[in-house]
Backbone as CSV, one residue per row, in Angstrom:
resi,resn,N_x,N_y,N_z,CA_x,CA_y,CA_z,C_x,C_y,C_z
1,UNK,9.167,-5.100,-7.455,9.013,-3.960,-6.628,8.677,-2.438,-7.500
2,UNK,7.943,-1.778,-6.855,7.877,-0.859,-7.690,8.647,0.295,-8.254
3,UNK,9.632,0.346,-7.120,11.039,0.876,-7.112,12.361,0.706,-6.764
4,UNK,13.244,1.069,-6.938,14.644,0.554,-6.422,14.378,0.598,-5.131
5,UNK,14.637,-0.731,-4.313,14.815,-0.722,-2.857,15.300,0.446,-1.803
6,UNK,14.689,1.107,-1.214,15.341,1.982,-0.443,14.775,2.057,1.171
7,UNK,15.513,2.250,2.060,15.368,2.388,3.618,15.237,3.440,4.296
8,UNK,14.207,3.684,5.203,14.677,4.797,6.097,15.196,4.299,7.445
9,UNK,15.968,5.638,7.731,16.697,5.253,8.887,16.578,6.617,10.096
10,UNK,15.677,6.365,11.348,15.343,7.155,12.031,16.089,6.924,13.483
11,UNK,16.900,8.048,13.719,17.449,8.190,14.976,18.032,9.542,15.432
12,UNK,17.833,9.934,16.786,18.373,11.144,16.871,19.756,11.228,17.139
13,UNK,20.626,10.369,17.246,22.070,10.491,17.237,22.559,10.264,15.594
14,UNK,22.960,11.338,15.556,24.043,11.326,14.217,24.881,10.290,13.764
15,UNK,25.719,9.579,15.050,26.751,8.875,14.429,25.855,7.597,14.372
16,UNK,24.806,7.069,15.074,24.122,5.962,14.459,23.235,6.352,13.399
17,UNK,23.233,7.194,13.010,21.853,7.288,11.568,23.461,6.902,10.488
18,UNK,24.607,7.577,10.847,25.650,7.316,9.494,26.274,6.338,9.650
19,UNK,26.292,5.712,10.454,26.894,3.998,10.873,26.245,3.103,10.025
20,UNK,24.517,3.487,10.306,23.753,2.660,9.654,23.675,2.553,8.526
21,UNK,23.633,4.187,7.832,23.897,4.053,6.249,24.760,3.596,5.604
22,UNK,26.083,3.672,6.263,27.348,3.474,5.678,27.060,1.713,5.469
23,UNK,26.495,1.359,6.541,26.144,-0.378,6.225,25.556,-0.818,5.586
24,UNK,24.259,0.016,5.532,22.978,-0.138,4.451,23.992,-0.190,2.884
25,UNK,24.669,0.846,2.494,25.207,1.347,1.501,26.274,0.088,0.970
26,UNK,26.890,-0.625,1.840,27.896,-1.622,1.435,27.095,-2.982,0.633
27,UNK,25.722,-3.099,0.829,24.783,-4.101,0.265,24.077,-3.135,-0.944
28,UNK,24.179,-2.142,-1.263,23.557,-1.564,-2.496,22.189,-1.175,-2.042
29,UNK,22.031,-0.970,-1.000,20.452,-0.257,-0.235,20.887,1.581,-0.361
30,UNK,19.851,2.026,-1.153,19.746,3.460,-0.847,18.961,3.541,0.663
31,UNK,19.750,4.617,1.164,19.189,4.900,2.613,18.651,6.834,2.701
32,UNK,17.656,6.534,3.270,17.131,8.131,3.667,17.152,8.623,4.866
33,UNK,17.888,9.436,5.854,18.016,9.683,7.089,17.393,10.789,8.036
34,UNK,16.536,10.754,8.797,15.547,11.678,9.238,16.198,11.409,10.684
35,UNK,16.374,12.827,11.702,16.795,12.804,12.959,15.573,12.734,14.193
36,UNK,14.302,12.751,13.602,13.026,12.257,14.440,12.280,11.945,13.575
37,UNK,11.255,11.082,14.607,9.936,10.475,13.741,9.093,11.587,13.571
38,UNK,8.957,12.827,13.987,7.959,13.619,13.290,8.259,14.137,11.979
39,UNK,9.933,14.095,11.852,10.337,14.445,10.363,9.802,13.330,9.448
40,UNK,10.048,11.934,9.732,10.169,11.306,9.406,8.197,10.655,8.808
41,UNK,7.457,11.177,9.609,6.062,11.108,9.413,5.680,11.794,8.483
42,UNK,6.027,13.435,8.584,5.560,14.120,7.618,5.947,13.913,6.455
43,UNK,7.117,13.543,5.976,7.668,13.392,4.440,6.591,11.853,4.100
44,UNK,6.358,10.563,4.915,5.758,9.602,4.289,4.134,9.851,4.652
45,UNK,3.949,10.717,4.991,2.181,11.489,4.778,2.055,12.068,3.262
46,UNK,2.972,12.882,3.233,3.211,13.762,1.807,3.404,12.740,0.867
47,UNK,4.340,11.555,1.203,4.366,10.512,-0.135,2.976,9.691,-0.580
48,UNK,2.222,9.389,0.335,0.996,8.901,0.023,0.134,9.741,-0.658
49,UNK,-0.173,10.796,-0.217,-0.655,12.038,-0.923,-0.495,11.752,-2.261
50,UNK,0.887,12.002,-2.557,1.306,12.231,-4.113,1.756,10.664,-4.541
51,UNK,1.015,9.702,-3.994,1.026,8.378,-4.540,2.557,8.071,-4.914
52,UNK,3.502,8.588,-4.019,5.169,8.260,-4.936,5.545,6.882,-3.989
53,UNK,6.617,6.391,-4.236,7.102,4.999,-3.901,7.393,5.113,-2.514
54,UNK,7.163,4.291,-1.518,7.047,3.903,-0.314,8.181,3.129,0.108
55,UNK,8.991,3.307,1.279,10.176,2.699,1.535,9.849,1.156,2.148
56,UNK,10.851,0.516,1.625,10.640,-1.103,2.113,10.490,-1.341,3.221
57,UNK,11.409,-0.449,4.138,11.601,-0.851,5.637,12.125,0.284,6.340
58,UNK,11.863,0.598,7.335,12.227,1.776,8.375,13.035,0.715,9.527
59,UNK,14.173,1.782,9.945,14.801,1.241,10.773,14.278,2.335,11.531
60,UNK,14.031,2.336,13.174,13.591,2.888,14.122,13.937,2.975,15.367
61,UNK,14.797,3.871,15.748,15.081,4.012,17.379,13.977,4.139,18.066
62,UNK,13.712,3.534,19.442,12.192,3.470,19.948,11.911,4.676,20.969
63,UNK,13.328,5.078,21.525,13.179,6.315,22.620,14.156,7.652,21.437
64,UNK,13.295,8.647,21.596,13.906,9.682,20.743,13.039,11.155,21.519
65,UNK,13.738,12.145,21.170,12.931,13.188,22.305,11.587,13.709,21.271
66,UNK,10.177,13.748,21.806,9.118,14.262,21.048,8.411,12.664,20.986
67,UNK,8.038,12.477,19.400,7.274,11.308,19.209,8.624,10.234,19.085
68,UNK,7.965,9.293,20.337,9.022,8.139,19.969,8.674,7.052,19.203
69,UNK,9.666,5.509,19.105,9.484,4.844,18.005,7.913,4.131,18.020
70,UNK,7.550,3.601,19.399,5.929,3.169,19.333,5.342,3.965,19.099
71,UNK,5.068,5.510,19.532,3.878,6.350,18.961,3.871,6.274,17.276
72,UNK,5.132,6.794,16.701,5.318,6.433,15.561,5.052,5.348,14.567
73,UNK,5.198,4.359,15.149,4.377,3.060,14.720,2.586,3.097,14.716
74,UNK,2.359,3.558,15.918,0.881,3.811,15.778,0.371,4.715,14.950
75,UNK,1.069,5.324,15.039,0.516,6.745,13.789,0.541,5.952,12.145
76,UNK,1.444,5.151,12.291,1.498,4.902,10.865,0.370,3.651,10.118
77,UNK,0.309,3.166,11.459,-0.949,1.671,11.352,-2.239,2.641,11.258
78,UNK,-2.649,3.989,11.816,-3.648,4.591,11.690,-4.009,5.011,10.464
79,UNK,-2.859,5.500,9.542,-3.069,5.671,8.552,-2.955,4.533,7.235
80,UNK,-2.833,3.499,7.985,-2.786,2.065,6.942,-1.610,1.960,6.482
81,UNK,-0.270,2.415,6.720,1.148,2.419,6.277,1.613,1.425,7.168
82,UNK,1.402,0.063,6.466,1.930,-1.154,6.728,3.353,-1.610,6.388
83,UNK,4.295,-0.671,6.504,6.038,-0.559,6.562,6.527,-1.380,7.302
84,UNK,7.693,-2.491,7.084,8.036,-3.443,8.186,8.936,-2.416,8.914
85,UNK,9.026,-2.538,10.102,9.614,-1.814,11.001,10.734,-2.769,12.070
86,UNK,12.086,-1.928,11.888,12.949,-2.973,12.431,13.384,-2.015,13.481
87,UNK,13.118,-2.232,15.103,13.382,-1.124,16.027,14.777,-1.494,16.439
88,UNK,15.346,-0.638,16.785,16.568,-0.505,17.604,16.526,0.390,18.827
89,UNK,17.655,0.187,19.820,17.182,0.952,20.972,18.359,0.428,21.706
90,UNK,19.096,1.318,22.784,19.880,0.987,23.874,19.094,0.943,25.190
91,UNK,17.996,1.368,25.508,17.064,1.011,26.429,16.068,0.039,26.724
92,UNK,16.228,-0.641,25.868,14.887,-1.787,25.472,14.573,-2.313,26.604
93,UNK,13.490,-2.985,27.222,13.218,-4.007,28.096,11.776,-4.785,27.607
94,UNK,11.535,-5.891,28.206,10.935,-6.903,27.734,9.323,-6.238,27.171
95,UNK,8.758,-5.532,27.992,7.081,-5.020,28.067,7.528,-4.309,26.950
96,UNK,8.454,-3.383,26.358,8.582,-2.691,25.220,8.769,-3.469,24.145
97,UNK,9.551,-4.485,24.004,9.658,-5.405,22.894,8.380,-5.854,22.243
98,UNK,7.545,-6.692,23.616,6.574,-6.998,23.270,5.403,-6.200,22.567
99,UNK,5.378,-5.051,23.163,4.350,-4.347,22.518,4.566,-4.003,21.107
100,UNK,5.872,-3.819,20.799,6.577,-3.335,19.403,5.938,-4.609,18.537
101,UNK,6.431,-5.929,19.086,6.000,-6.697,18.038,4.478,-7.239,18.145
102,UNK,3.970,-7.056,18.892,2.498,-7.130,18.972,1.750,-6.415,18.039
103,UNK,2.306,-5.170,18.287,1.634,-3.849,17.451,2.387,-4.086,15.438
104,UNK,3.008,-5.289,15.111,3.499,-5.406,14.256,4.721,-5.333,13.795
105,UNK,5.914,-4.830,14.649,7.107,-4.687,14.511,7.734,-6.118,13.779
106,UNK,8.883,-5.608,12.601,9.274,-6.802,11.861,10.498,-7.510,13.011
107,UNK,11.121,-6.613,13.647,12.108,-7.038,14.281,12.744,-6.097,15.842
108,UNK,13.728,-6.489,16.292,13.844,-5.739,17.425,15.306,-5.729,17.794
109,UNK,16.070,-4.762,17.658,17.376,-5.192,17.852,18.215,-4.124,19.177
110,UNK,18.955,-4.747,19.910,19.057,-3.893,20.994,20.950,-3.484,20.832
111,UNK,20.989,-2.235,20.974,22.588,-1.812,20.864,23.072,-1.740,21.574
112,UNK,24.384,-2.213,21.694,24.744,-2.300,20.374,24.750,-3.528,19.354
113,UNK,24.377,-3.773,18.196,24.189,-4.926,17.354,25.028,-5.056,16.473
114,UNK,25.124,-6.681,16.090,26.321,-6.817,15.002,25.812,-6.513,13.927
115,UNK,26.714,-5.900,12.913,26.383,-5.593,11.567,25.422,-6.510,10.905
116,UNK,25.877,-7.750,11.014,25.335,-9.068,10.178,23.990,-8.742,10.507
117,UNK,23.528,-8.702,11.971,21.925,-9.017,12.672,20.976,-7.720,11.869
118,UNK,21.862,-6.899,11.663,21.113,-5.734,11.323,20.822,-5.829,9.623
119,UNK,21.888,-5.999,9.156,21.384,-6.697,7.700,20.406,-7.639,7.500
120,UNK,20.699,-8.907,8.448,19.838,-9.908,8.117,18.171,-9.481,8.353
121,UNK,17.975,-8.639,9.524,16.827,-7.912,9.708,16.482,-7.274,8.661
122,UNK,16.916,-5.988,8.150,16.741,-5.258,7.003,15.869,-6.488,5.435
123,UNK,17.040,-7.380,5.460,16.752,-8.370,4.646,15.524,-8.753,4.658
124,UNK,15.412,-9.721,5.889,14.150,-10.323,6.100,12.687,-9.262,5.802
125,UNK,12.900,-7.708,6.336,11.741,-6.916,6.459,11.974,-6.515,4.731
126,UNK,12.492,-6.850,3.871,12.278,-6.274,2.858,11.365,-7.244,1.973
127,UNK,12.058,-8.655,2.463,11.495,-9.688,1.716,10.220,-9.655,1.729
128,UNK,9.675,-9.536,3.425,8.298,-9.455,3.758,7.314,-8.508,2.838
129,UNK,7.956,-7.243,2.804,7.286,-6.216,2.485,7.061,-6.580,0.769
130,UNK,8.207,-7.053,0.379,7.733,-7.429,-1.156,6.957,-8.339,-1.310
131,UNK,6.527,-9.602,-0.411,5.608,-10.435,-0.583,4.192,-9.623,-0.308
132,UNK,4.475,-8.511,0.497,2.613,-7.802,0.771,2.566,-7.240,-0.509
133,UNK,3.581,-6.522,-1.071,2.737,-5.712,-2.186,2.438,-6.606,-3.264
134,UNK,2.945,-7.612,-3.529,2.677,-8.434,-4.589,1.054,-8.960,-4.175
135,UNK,0.903,-9.505,-2.872,-0.297,-9.916,-2.580,-1.400,-8.803,-2.659
136,UNK,-0.845,-7.339,-2.335,-1.820,-6.495,-2.292,-2.013,-5.984,-3.912
137,UNK,-1.308,-6.111,-4.842,-1.378,-5.872,-6.252,-2.611,-6.855,-6.780
138,UNK,-2.086,-8.081,-6.416,-3.028,-9.445,-6.765,-4.862,-8.915,-6.157
139,UNK,-4.681,-8.510,-5.062,-6.008,-8.127,-5.034,-6.757,-7.551,-5.281
140,UNK,-5.715,-6.176,-5.796,-6.581,-4.891,-6.159,-7.026,-5.087,-7.452
141,UNK,-6.398,-6.025,-8.397,-6.537,-6.184,-9.561,-7.559,-7.661,-9.971
142,UNK,-7.784,-8.220,-8.937,-9.101,-9.008,-8.600,-10.159,-8.053,-8.581
143,UNK,-9.929,-7.420,-7.557,-11.180,-6.426,-7.275,-11.431,-5.436,-8.719
144,UNK,-10.779,-5.147,-9.243,-10.716,-4.238,-10.730,-11.910,-5.369,-11.515
145,UNK,-11.336,-6.832,-11.777,-11.978,-7.412,-12.389,-13.557,-7.560,-12.438
146,UNK,-13.396,-7.764,-10.835,-14.787,-8.311,-10.221,-15.836,-6.755,-10.719
147,UNK,-15.250,-6.055,-10.336,-16.070,-4.408,-10.772,-16.369,-4.402,-11.878
148,UNK,-15.764,-5.004,-12.980,-15.599,-4.773,-14.590,-17.155,-5.791,-14.809
149,UNK,-17.408,-6.802,-14.226,-18.238,-7.801,-14.003,-19.839,-7.130,-14.061
150,UNK,-21.181,-7.656,-15.145,-22.123,-7.089,-14.754,-23.033,-7.525,-13.733
151,UNK,-24.309,-6.892,-13.082,-24.845,-7.874,-12.275,-25.185,-9.382,-12.827
152,UNK,-25.637,-9.521,-14.066,-25.926,-10.625,-14.423,-24.452,-11.540,-14.329
153,UNK,-23.417,-11.303,-14.505,-22.313,-11.783,-14.609,-21.929,-12.387,-13.049
154,UNK,-21.791,-11.396,-12.238,-22.072,-11.469,-11.143,-22.790,-12.712,-10.117
155,UNK,-23.877,-12.797,-10.876,-24.989,-13.863,-10.490,-24.486,-15.206,-10.719
156,UNK,-23.811,-14.968,-11.937,-23.537,-16.191,-12.788,-22.153,-16.684,-12.029
157,UNK,-21.522,-15.528,-11.497,-20.376,-16.347,-11.057,-20.640,-16.545,-9.762
158,UNK,-21.858,-16.425,-8.756,-22.035,-17.200,-7.562,-22.489,-18.637,-7.929
159,UNK,-23.253,-18.776,-8.888,-23.967,-19.857,-9.740,-22.643,-20.943,-9.936
160,UNK,-21.696,-20.501,-10.835,-20.690,-21.403,-11.062,-19.733,-21.777,-9.824
161,UNK,-19.453,-20.913,-9.331,-18.420,-21.194,-8.193,-19.101,-21.988,-7.035
162,UNK,-20.337,-22.427,-6.948,-21.118,-22.994,-6.256,-21.486,-24.378,-6.353
163,UNK,-20.897,-24.862,-7.703,-20.701,-25.967,-8.172,-21.981,-26.518,-9.206
164,UNK,-22.918,-25.381,-9.748,-24.172,-25.843,-10.518,-23.604,-26.231,-12.226
165,UNK,-24.205,-27.005,-12.522,-24.014,-27.428,-13.769,-24.630,-26.266,-14.687
166,UNK,-24.250,-26.545,-15.964,-24.832,-25.084,-16.903,-25.815,-25.576,-17.399
167,UNK,-26.610,-26.725,-17.479,-28.260,-27.114,-17.289,-28.978,-26.054,-16.108
168,UNK,-28.180,-26.643,-15.102,-29.263,-26.242,-13.784,-29.235,-24.789,-13.541
169,UNK,-28.204,-23.976,-13.953,-27.903,-22.537,-14.111,-28.757,-21.838,-15.079
170,UNK,-29.212,-22.327,-16.293,-30.061,-22.127,-17.260,-31.326,-22.559,-16.749
171,UNK,-31.407,-23.170,-16.159,-32.969,-23.546,-15.403,-33.568,-22.227,-14.675
172,UNK,-32.332,-21.679,-13.470,-32.621,-21.209,-12.399,-32.649,-19.411,-13.319
173,UNK,-31.856,-19.368,-14.182,-31.949,-18.351,-14.826,-32.946,-17.962,-16.288
174,UNK,-33.792,-19.152,-16.644,-34.786,-19.072,-17.197,-33.867,-18.565,-18.997
175,UNK,-32.741,-19.196,-19.091,-32.046,-19.293,-20.560,-31.676,-20.180,-21.039
176,UNK,-30.807,-20.632,-22.045,-31.020,-21.745,-22.976,-29.556,-22.048,-22.403
177,UNK,-29.381,-23.359,-22.468,-27.823,-23.746,-22.105,-26.830,-23.066,-22.808
178,UNK,-27.152,-23.365,-24.246,-26.210,-22.502,-24.953,-25.668,-20.952,-24.717
179,UNK,-26.763,-20.265,-24.240,-26.743,-19.060,-23.717,-25.814,-18.690,-22.612
180,UNK,-25.960,-19.807,-21.558,-24.999,-20.005,-20.374,-23.512,-19.945,-20.570
181,UNK,-23.399,-21.235,-21.489,-22.059,-21.554,-21.960,-21.428,-20.188,-22.592
182,UNK,-22.181,-19.215,-23.208,-21.694,-18.302,-23.569,-21.188,-17.224,-22.653
183,UNK,-21.938,-16.892,-21.744,-21.872,-15.898,-20.720,-20.764,-16.482,-20.106
184,UNK,-20.906,-18.149,-19.642,-20.131,-18.619,-19.161,-18.426,-18.036,-19.435
185,UNK,-18.244,-18.197,-20.761,-17.241,-18.254,-21.319,-16.603,-16.778,-21.370
186,UNK,-17.493,-15.630,-21.255,-17.022,-14.414,-21.525,-17.023,-13.874,-19.701
187,UNK,-17.534,-14.682,-18.499,-16.906,-14.409,-17.479,-15.519,-14.761,-16.931
188,UNK,-15.343,-15.932,-17.599,-14.126,-16.475,-17.654,-12.976,-15.777,-18.121
189,UNK,-13.359,-15.097,-19.285,-12.468,-13.927,-19.840,-12.329,-12.837,-19.177
190,UNK,-13.535,-12.422,-18.616,-13.202,-10.869,-18.015,-12.303,-11.425,-16.680
191,UNK,-12.731,-12.353,-16.044,-11.865,-12.723,-14.711,-10.618,-13.344,-14.710
192,UNK,-10.220,-13.567,-15.861,-8.832,-13.958,-16.547,-8.748,-15.511,-15.642
193,UNK,-9.291,-16.269,-15.978,-9.404,-17.425,-15.089,-9.424,-18.413,-16.364
194,UNK,-8.498,-19.703,-16.129,-8.346,-20.484,-17.235,-8.858,-21.756,-17.102
195,UNK,-9.236,-22.288,-15.782,-10.166,-23.430,-15.450,-11.072,-22.981,-14.333
196,UNK,-11.941,-23.675,-13.994,-13.170,-23.682,-12.774,-12.446,-23.664,-11.592
197,UNK,-11.428,-24.252,-11.540,-10.548,-24.163,-10.556,-9.943,-22.727,-9.723
198,UNK,-9.543,-22.094,-10.782,-9.236,-20.446,-10.760,-10.113,-19.926,-10.311
199,UNK,-11.255,-20.082,-10.959,-12.517,-18.910,-10.837,-12.902,-18.984,-9.232
200,UNK,-12.712,-20.420,-8.820,-13.072,-20.362,-7.630,-12.032,-19.707,-6.401
201,UNK,-11.064,-20.288,-6.882,-10.082,-19.436,-5.756,-9.866,-18.124,-5.983
202,UNK,-10.210,-17.477,-6.830,-10.778,-16.006,-6.841,-12.008,-15.529,-6.348
203,UNK,-13.003,-16.290,-6.310,-14.013,-15.754,-5.612,-13.703,-15.938,-4.799
204,UNK,-13.129,-16.404,-3.978,-12.753,-17.160,-2.427,-12.272,-16.036,-1.729
205,UNK,-11.258,-15.269,-2.592,-10.026,-14.182,-2.555,-11.056,-12.802,-2.168
206,UNK,-12.521,-12.825,-3.268,-12.812,-11.493,-3.014,-13.460,-11.114,-2.027
207,UNK,-13.223,-9.621,-1.317,-13.752,-8.932,0.009,-15.292,-9.628,-0.060
208,UNK,-16.054,-9.929,1.117,-17.452,-9.824,1.391,-18.045,-8.788,0.864
209,UNK,-17.324,-7.612,1.245,-17.806,-6.225,0.431,-18.030,-5.993,-0.969
210,UNK,-17.619,-6.926,-1.627,-18.240,-6.828,-3.167,-19.098,-7.613,-3.657
211,UNK,-19.701,-8.430,-2.686,-21.218,-9.128,-2.886,-22.286,-8.226,-2.540
């Protein structure tokens, strides 16, 4: 991960905030406490603007004065902040749970909950976030490699990954087969692909907007 793992805890009840913070501290997690969703959202938006590390998990009370947990979840989604959320509430119901989960919540705990249940939920959320960040980093790096290709190399990439042989590509591009081999080698180096199979897999992961 980009930084040491840390968790945001948002609850208007100070005793809950401190209790959760103490519990998470026992497993070595850094915790940042907020008494309202408004306060948390303000901090997160500033972090995004500054490109600073984001939390790996948010523990969020669903019912609070002002902005509630579900509304905070919606606002995070609107600015494309996909941080795993573990909701907690003393007044949850089935409809609320379903809405939270359908909107992407990682887990939903009813108060009072067992310490181990919360620890398990946080551990699962942080693992999910780690995988998401690694995948996002991979997509970003792949996009950068593709953007480094010339128009000629992008056309060659399309032909190579469609299964055409060097001789066929040479005929279509009106070049010699030796020249195609040289360009193909350069394409593989730029895309950091060791085999044709790797190159094909990379091409399938590129967003359509790149073409």
